[in-house]
Phi, psi and omega in degrees: 000315180298321179298318180294320178297317179297321180294314179292326177297318178294322177299317178296320178296317178296321178298319179295317178296321178299307184290319180299317178291325176299317178299316178305312183286329178298326173282312189290304180294326181293322180292326177292321176299318180296314183288313187281307184278308179296319181294332178292343185256001178274165177238113354289166179301152177090022186272005183239028176126178182211194183299322181294321178294326175296314180299317180294318182293322176297319178297319176297320178300318177297313181301311182294321178296321178295317179297328178292316194255347194300319186295322184274317190239350188089353175056061175289309176060016190195118180302330178295323176294314182299313180296319180293319179293326176293325182285320190243344186238009174081012176296137185297127180297332180294343180265354186296309181296315177300320178298313181298321178297314180296319179297315181294320178296319178297319178295321180298311181296317179298319180296322177298320178295318178296316179300318181292314184293325182259025182307310185294316181295317180295319181292323181286316183286330185211077185303329181274359183050067186252195178296344180302322179240006178300329181293349172300326188251319184217168188269161177222156174298132181058026181055030179083006183277112182288347179283345177251107189282062174260128180244195189304314186285330173293320177292323177299313177305314181299318181291325176296313182294312183298318181285328174299318177297317179301311183288326173304314182289321180297316179296323178293317183294325186262000182278111183291343177276350177265224177236073184292153178298141176267184174056033178059036182262006180302319180295321180295315181294321177298320176299320178296326176299317180293321175302313181297318178296319178298319182286332185257334188232032184262355188281313191282332185209013175074014178041057174299308179043029186192108181301320181292320180299329182267314186290317181301306177295328178297316177297318179299319180292321179298317182288346182243026169118349180270084187289342179263018188300331184277349184247169175260184184292349178264359181089004181271148174296124188236342191302336182287335186298308180283008170260304185287317181304309179297325178296318177293314181297320179300317179295321178294318178296320177296317179295321179297314181294313184296318187275333186253332181245305187302324183294340183260357180286147180293148177288160178298136180281149179294154178297142176301150179302140179096350181285331181253124180301138178292143180287145180280141180194000000 
C-alpha cells in the first residue's frame, strides 16, 4: 500500500510540475510573441510592449505557476531548482529526473500552444521562421543582436551568474530559519525576483535561467518550422548553454547561500513544554 501511495504521490507531483511549468511558459513565451511578432506589425513598430513588459509577464508567469503547483510538488518549475534542492536541501535524488521530465514536457506543450495561437503573426512578421522570432521560444546570445558581440561562453557566464542569483534568492525566501515572506506571499516575491533578473540580466543571453524553459520550447519551435533552433545567429551549436549554465549556476547559488548565510542562522528552537501530550503510563 505504501509503495502504491508513493508511486501515485510522485505522479501527482509530476502533474503539478507539468501544469505549473506550462502556466509559466504560457505567460512567458506568449508575451515575447506579442512584443516581437505582433509588435513588428504595428505602426510604428514596437507598439505591443517592450523588454520591461516581457520581464513583468515572465515574473507573473512564475508567480502563477508556483501557486498552481506548490501544494503538491513544491513548485520547482525548473531543473536547476530541483538539482540544487536535491544537493543542499534533502530533496530526494530519485525524483530529480521525473521532475525535470515533467517540467520540460510542460514547457514543450505550452510552447506548442503559443506557436499555434500566434501562427499568423509569426508568419507575417517572419515568413522564414528565422532568428528574428526564434526568441519567442528560446534564448540566443545577445537576444540575437549581432551588434553585441556575445558568443557561447559569454552567454554561459551570464547564465551561471543569473541562475546563481535566482537560487540564492529562492533559498533565502523559502528558508524558515531566515525571514520568509508571510501570508503565502513566497510565490509573489519569487516572481519579483524573476522580474528583477529580467530587467538587470536580460541583455547577454535572454535570462533563460531554466533548462526546461529553454529546451522544451526550443524543441517545439524546431518541430514547427524553426530549422535553425539548435544554433545561434553565428551558426554555432548553442542549445547546451541554457541547459548547462543554469545547472552550474544553481549549484553555485545554493552553495553560496548554504555556506555564507545558512550556516550562521540559528537552529529551530524546541517546542514549548506542554505542546506535546504526555504519554499515558
